N, C-alpha and C positions, 0 to 999 in steps of 0.2 A: 660287588665286589666289595666286603667288608674292609675296614681297616686295622687288620689284623697285623701284629708287629712282624711275621715270617709267611713267606710265601711258598706255595710248593712251585717243581716246574712250570706246571700249568698257568697255573698263576700268574706267576713271573713273565709268560708268553703274553698273556691276556692285558695286565698291567702295563707293560711297555707296547702293545698291540704290534706285537713285531711274530715274525714268523719264526718256526725252531730251526730252519738253518740259518736265518740273519743271526739268529739269538748266541747260537753256540759258535758260527765265525766272528762273529764281531762284539758280542758283550760279554759271553760270557769267562773269555779270558782275562775281562778285567776286573772280576767276581773272587772274593774268597773261595776256599775251597766249602764248597755247600755240607752240612749237617744231612746225613743221612737217616730217616725217622721210618724204621720197616722197610718199605718198597718206595718209599718218596723220600725225593732231593728238595731240602728247604733253604731257602737264603733267607737272612735278615731283609725285610723292606729298605731299610737305610742304604746299606750294601748295592742294592737294585739301583736306589735312586745314586748313590753316587759314581759306580760304575756307569750308567747314564747319563751323568755330567759328563765324564772323563769323554765318551765316546763324544758325546755333542762338541767339547771341544778340539777332541782331536782332527775331528771332522770340519767343523766352521770355525774354530777360534771362541774365546769368552765372549759373551753378548755386547758386553760394555768396551770392549776393545772396538766392535766392527759399528757401534752407533758413535765413539767421541772422533772416529776418521770421517766419518758422514757427515757432522754437524757445523762442517764450513759454507752447505748452502742451501 
């Protein structure tokens, strides 16, 4: 996959390595409205990365939080 600044729907699924249903249910609501180019739906890569970070935070908390709690052993 290229380092293009924009990702189509299919490229987004491949980039995140998630299925369509999981993406639509869990990640797509965290993204801004996509740009429609012809028949394609396109998001900015940076927005996809931010949505992934937000989703990971909602599911697991911030990585630095879990590390600091476990540093005592």
